[in-house]
C-alpha positions in Angstrom: 42.4 98.5 -99.1 39.4 99.2 -101.4 36.9 101.0 -99.2 34.1 100.6 -101.7 34.0 96.9 -100.9 32.1 97.8 -97.8 29.3 99.3 -99.8 28.7 95.8 -101.4 28.6 94.0 -98.0 25.2 92.4 -97.5 23.6 89.7 -95.5 25.2 86.3 -95.8 27.8 84.0 -94.2 31.3 85.1 -93.3 34.4 83.3 -92.1 35.7 85.2 -89.1 39.4 84.5 -88.2 41.9 85.7 -85.7 45.5 85.1 -84.8 46.8 85.3 -81.2 49.8 83.8 -79.5 51.0 82.3 -82.8 47.8 80.3 -83.2 45.0 80.8 -85.7 41.3 80.1 -85.3 38.1 80.8 -87.2 34.4 80.4 -87.1 31.4 81.0 -89.3 29.2 84.0 -88.5 26.2 85.6 -90.1 26.6 89.2 -89.0 29.2 91.5 -90.4 28.1 95.1 -91.1 29.7 98.4 -91.9 28.9 100.5 -88.7 30.6 103.8 -89.8 32.2 105.4 -92.8 34.6 107.9 -91.2 36.5 106.3 -89.7 35.7 103.1 -91.6 34.4 100.6 -89.0 33.1 97.0 -89.3 31.1 95.3 -86.7 30.8 91.6 -86.2 28.8 89.4 -83.9 30.4 86.3 -82.4 29.4 84.2 -79.4 31.4 85.4 -76.3 32.2 81.8 -75.3 33.8 81.1 -78.7 37.6 80.7 -78.8 37.8 83.0 -81.8 36.2 85.7 -79.7 38.9 85.3 -77.0 41.6 85.6 -79.7 40.1 88.8 -81.0 40.0 90.2 -77.5 43.7 89.3 -77.0 45.0 90.5 -80.4 42.6 93.4 -81.1 42.4 92.2 -84.8 40.4 89.9 -87.0 39.7 89.1 -90.6 36.4 88.7 -92.3 36.0 86.7 -95.6 32.7 86.6 -97.4 31.5 83.1 -98.2 29.8 82.3 -101.5 26.4 80.8 -101.8 28.0 77.6 -102.9 29.9 77.2 -99.6 
């Protein structure tokens, strides 16, 4: 992974996805920030009642994709 990508992370919209129990789900969020550099940590905000949030809690993993302005 290219750690310098975190330095370019700015305000915008993101696709937050998770996989749990063989199922995939995702939602659009507007908060994804680098919260530490050593170890490299990313913080995201997602509504607790959102199914994607439940899947992240179950799997302990997620993916964040930056959406373009044209999205």
